[in-house]
Every structure is written in C-alpha cells, then in structure tokens.
N, C-alpha and C positions, 0 to 999 in steps of 0.2 A: 751767461755772463760775457761781457764784452770787455776787450783789452785793447787800448790805444797807446802805441809808442810814439812820442814826439822827439824828433832829433832836430835840434836847432844847429844848423851850419853856418849860421850868419854871426855877426858881431851884436846883433840886436838882443835886447834883453827878453826874456820869455813872455813878459806881459806885453810886449810889443808885437810879438809874432802870434799870440794866441787869437787876435782878431782874424787872421789869415786861416787858421785852423778852423775856427768857428764857421767861416764861410764855406769851406769845403765840406765839413760835415753836415751843414745845413742843406747843401745840395744833394746830399745822400749818396747811397752806393749805386753803381751801376753794374751791369751784368755784361762782361764781354767776354768771359771765360768760365769755367766751372763754377767759381765762387764769386759772389758779388763783391765789389771792393770800391773804395772811393776813386774818383778820376785819377787816371795814371799821372797826369801833369795839368796842373792849374797855374797860369801865369797871371801876374797882376801888373798893371800899368807902371808901377813904381820899380819894377825889376825884381820883385819877390817872386819865386816858384815854389809850389808845394808839390812834390812827388809823393805817390802812395805805393805801397806794396802791402802784400797779405800772406800770411802763412796759416797754419792750421789753428794756431792760438791766438793771434792777434793782427791787428791792422798796424801799419808803420806810416807816419807822415814824416817827410823830411822837408825842412825849410831851408832854402838856400837862395842866393842871388843869381839872377840870370847871368850865366857865363859868358854871354855875348856883349855884356854891357861893360 
C-alpha cells in the first residue's frame, strides 16, 4: 500500500496544484539513497516548486512558491 501526503503551502486551491503533483508522480521515483523517492525538488516556470520527502510509511510532496521570486 502506498501513501502520499500533499502539503499545499501556497494560496492556490488544491485543484490548481494537483496538476503539478501529477507531473512529479508521472516522472516516477528516483534512487539516490536507500529508498526510492520522487525528485527532491521540481521547479516550474511559473514559480511553483514541488519538494519531496520520504519516511518509512509515506511519501510527502510540498507545494510552494519559489522563495527567490
């Protein structure tokens, strides 16, 4: 069983951030450590970033705006 936690740190509604999540999930998991996880940081041209983390029970994707913009 897989578990995905989505944390929206923007002012956008969830239905607006789901396409970003879908793109990250579509790209799949990478292996750069013991466990495969989604890309650590995915940046989009419009200033949205998706950060990922993983623990034993779930994946977490955090959506935020680029802090440099």
